[in-house]
N, C-alpha and C positions, 0 to 999 in steps of 0.2 A: 578591173580598175584597182591597181595596187595602192595608189596614193603615195607611194614612197618616192622621194625625189631621185632622179637619175642624173648622174654627173656626166656632162659632155664638155669637150674642149672646144673653145672658140679662139679665133685669132683676131685681135683688135689692134689695128695699126701696126701689124708686124710682130705682136707679142701674143704668146699663147696664154690662155687663162682657162680655168675650169668653172663651170656654172652648174649648180644643182637646181633642177626644176622638176615638178611633178610631170608625169608623161602627158597629161592633158594640156599643161602649159607649153611643153615642147611642141605638141601638135598645133596648138593655136599660134605659137610664135612662128613656126615654119609656114603656116597658112598666111599669116600676116605679111611675112617677108615676101612670099610668092605674090600676094595680092599687090604689093608695092613694087614688084619687079626687082627685088634685091635678094641677095643671099643673106643667110642668117648672120654671117660675120659682119657684113656691112650694116645691117640693121642694128645689131648689138653694139657696134662702134658708135652709131648715132645716139643710141640710148645711153651708152656709157658717157659720151661727151656732155649730155644734158642732165645727168642724174644727180648732180650735187653730192650731198653726203649720204645718199641712200645707197645701199649695196646693189651690185649689178643684178643679182637674181631678183631682188625685190623690184628694182626699176623695170625689168623685163615684164614681170607679172603685172605691175601697174599699167605699163604701156599696152599690154594685151587687153586688160580690162577696159581701159579708156577707149581703145579702138572698137571693142565690142559694144560698149555703151553708145558710142558715136553712131555706129551702124544701126543700132536699135532705135535711136532717136530719129535718124534719117528715114527709117522705114515707117515710123509713126507720123512723120510730117507730110 
């Protein structure tokens, strides 16, 4: 576990952008996209459209965290 962010390119609505996330967040983001039946570009575009003034990398991290918390709460219920 290096903990150093890794930069990857994404395509959002036809435009390329780079996002830096820690490897663990990339893995969780890919798993979330697969769970939702979407590619990471499509899921990133959804997050981008709803992020407000938050940076895209931060918005992805928060979305991953919220989904994991939701799953944990569902398991407890």
